[in-house]
N, C-alpha and C positions, 0 to 999 in steps of 0.2 A: 514407701511401704512400709516403712515402721512406724510412723506418726498414726497409720489409720489402724496398724493391728497392735501397736502395744500401751494399752490403758495405763498413761502415766496419772488423768484424773482422779480414777480409784484410787491409787498408792497415794497420789499429793494429800486428796481430801480425807483420807480415812483417820480423824480426827477420833471418833470416837473409844476404837481397837489403838491408837499409836501404833499401827504397822508402820514399820518404815518400809521401802522400797527392794533392802539389803535382804527382807526376808524370804522374797519371793523369790521362786527359778522356775522356768520352762526347760522342758525336758525339747530338746535340739532338732528332734525328730519332730514333735509340736509345732514348734516354729518354721522349721521347713515344709510340714501342712498344711499351717498358714498361708506359708509363702506362695507356695504351689495356687491356694482357693484363690488368694489375689490376683495371683498372674492371669486365672485360669476368667473369674470374674472380669480382670483390664485386659483382655485381650493380648496380654505382654508374655515376651519369650520366655523360659525358665530354665535357670542357670541352673548346675548340680549340685548336690550337696557338698561337697567339699569348697568346691570355692566361693557356694553361699556364706559357708558359715568362715570361711575365712574373712569374707568380705566384712560381717558382723562384728567378727572379733578387732581386723584390722583397722574397717574405717569408723564403724560405730563405738569400739573399747567398751564392750560388752566382756564380761570375763565368764568362763566355764569352769565346771567341776564333775570331778567325776564319784557316782556313788552307788554303793555298794546296792543292789538288786534288794536280796535278801540277806538272811545270818547267814546260808550257808555259803555264801562269797561267791559265787558262779557268775556273776557276770556284773559290770559295771555299767551303769547307766551316767550318757553324758547331758548335761544341765546346762544353761544361761543364766547367770547368777541375776540380782536386780531387774528382773521383768516379770510382767504379766500380760496377756494377752487378751483382748475384748471379748465380750461375750459374742461376738458374729464370728470370734476365729477362732476359739477358746478350744480343747479338746473336750470330749461325751467325760472323757473321768478328769477327776479334780486335779488342780495344778496344786502344785506342794510350797509349803514354806519352810525353812531351816528352823531346826528346835534349836 
């Protein structure tokens, strides 16, 4: 799943802007949405959100981070770090980079 959904070439080949993969992050809910889309496309059973996130962290060693949604500090959003989704699986809203 991750080989098809994570865009490692775009990160590795980004010589012009010298952006390293550490700058990229994807909302956890967006990766889960990509996972749902992939499972539906491939007719595979779907794991629940929490076990899915545990697998990504434990088996694939991705780190996560929670960032305040806005300056009012009402809600934190969970992100996976060092990750960029392929265009087929990327959310409509833009993905973020760390500043």
